[in-house]
N, C-alpha and C positions, 0 to 999 in steps of 0.2 A: 444662084450660087456661085457663079463664076464672079460676079460682083464682089460680093461675101467674101470669097477666097483671096481675091485682089486685096481688098481692104483690109483684111488680116494681115496679110503678107507684108503691106506699108507699114501698119502697127508696129508688127514684130521687128520692123527694120529700126525704125526710130527708136523703140525702145532699147535695141540693142545699141545702136549709137549714142545714146544717151548715158547708158550704163558704161561703154566703153570710155566714153568721154570723163564721165566721175572718177573711175577706175585710174584714168590718165592723171586726172588733177591731184588725186591721192597719193598716186606716184611721185607726182612731181614734189610735192608736198614733203615727202618722206625722202626727197633726194635721192630716188630711183628712177634717173632721166632717160634712162634708155627704156624701161618698161615706159615709160609715160609718154614717150615719142612712139611706141609699137602702136599703145592704146589710140591715141591720138589719131595716128594715121589709118589706123581700121577704121575708124570711125568717119575721118575725111572722106576714104577712099569709098564709102556710103552715101554720101551728098552731105552730111550735118556741119552745119555750119560755122558750129562754134568750135566744133575740132577742127577744122578748115582754119580757124583762127588761130588755133593753140599749136598747130602745127607750123604755120607762118612763122609764130612766136620761135617753136624750138630751132626752125633753119635760121632765123634772125640773129639769135642769141648763142647757138652753138649748142644747145640743151639737149644732150641723149642721140646727137646727130652733127655731124660737120655744118660748120657755118657755112649758109648759103645764101645770099640776098636773092637773087635769081628765083631760088624755088621758095623761098618767105614771100618773095612778091606774086608767083602763082597762087601760094595757096591764100592769101590774102584777098587776089581777087575772085576766087573761088566765093570767100567770105561774103566778099562787098556786094559781089552781083545777087546775093540772097539777103541784101538789106543790114548786114552785120554792122553797126556804127564805127565800132572801133577797127574792125577790120577796114572800113571805109577811109578812115583816116589815115593808118599805115599804108595801106595801098598808095593813096593820093601822095603821102610823103615821100614814100619811093619813087613814084612818077617823077614829081617835081626836083628831087635830088638827083636822078641818074637818067635824065631825057636833056638832051641839047635843046637851047632856047629856040632853034629854028622849028621844031616839031610842035608845033600849036595845038594840033589836034590832042595831043597826048596831055600836054599843059591844060587845055579845057574839060580833058575826062579827068584829070587831078581834081580840079576846081568843082566839078560837079558832085563828083566823090565827098570832098571836103565839104560843099554844102548839103550834102544829104545827111553826113556826119554831125555838122555842125547844127542841123536843125533837130537832130535825135539828141541833141545835150550834151555831145563830148566836148569838155571845155577846152582841150588841145586843140581841135577842130577850129574852134569857134575865133581861137587866140591867133592861130596860124592864118586862115582865111581873113580875119582882121587885118592883120600887117600884112598879107598879099594885095589885099585891096587898097590900103593907104598908101603904101609904099611900093608897089611892085609891078606883078603881073597884070593888074587892071585900073586904072586910075579911077575906082568907084569909091572915092573917100567916104562918102556916107553911108553907103553900107559897110565899109571896114569899120568905122566906128561904132556901129551897131554890134557886128559880131565882137569887137573887143570888149565893147560896153556888157554884153552878155557872157565872156569868159571873165570880165573882171568881177561879175555879181557872183560867179561860182568860185569867188576865191583866188584867181589865176592873179599874183602879185605884179608878171610882166605886163599881162593887158591894162593892168590899171595903171603902169608907166605909160605905156604906149597912149591911153588915152588922155595921158597930161600932156604928153607930147602934141597930140591933136588938137588940144584947146591953147596950148602953146603958140603953136606954129599957124593955128586955123585950116586944120585939115579935116575936109567934111565937117566943118561947123566953125562960127565965127569966134576970131580970135579972142579969150578970155583968160588972160595971167591968172586972176584969183582962183578960176575953178583949176585951171592947171595944178596950181600950187595945192589945191586939196586932193587932186587925184596923186599927186608926186608924196605928198605926205601919207596917206592912205597905202600907197605901195612901198615905202619905207617903211611903215609901221610893218608891213609884213615881210621885212630883211631885204627889199629890193635895192642893190647896191647904186645901180643907174638913177633911180629916183633919189635915194640920198644925195649923190653928187649932184644932180641938176637943181636939188635945194638949194645946195651950200653954193650954187653960182647964183 
C-alpha cells in the first residue's frame, strides 16, 4: 500500500507539472508573460525538465521576469542534467561564452553537453560543435566535419558554407575545390552571404 501511495503521488506530481507547463505555454502565446513565467516556475520547481528549460528561456530573454543569464544557465543546467537536448545546447553555449579559456573543465563540460545535444539531433548543437572542432577548442577536424555535415543535411546554410571551407582548405578531408564550390553553391542558394562572396572569389 505504501508503494502504491508513493506511485500515485509521483503520477499526480508529474501530471500537475505537465498541466502547469501547458498553461504556461498557452499564456506565453497569448502574451501573458508573467502568468506564463509563474506557471513554468511552479512546474520547474517540481523537477519537470521541460518547464525548467522554459524558465531558462524566460530568464534569458526577460519574458515575465527580469533578464538574468546566470539564473537562465542554472535552469538550463537543471533541464540538461535530465537529458533535455535543447537545454544541453543552451547551457553549453552559456559555458562557452561566459567561461575564461583557462577553465578547461568547464569547456570540456560544455563540449560534452554539445555532443549529447548534437547526437539527439539538435542542428544548432551540430553546427556549433562542428565549428568548434574544425577551428577552435580541439583540433579534431574530421569529427568537426562530420557534425557540420549533419547540420548541413538538416538545412543549416552556415554549416553548409563551413563544409565548403573544409573542402577548400583541406580541413578534416582531402582538399577538393570542386566539392567546395558545390557546397558553396548550396549554401548560397539558401541565402548564405559568406558562400555568395566565396563563390565570387
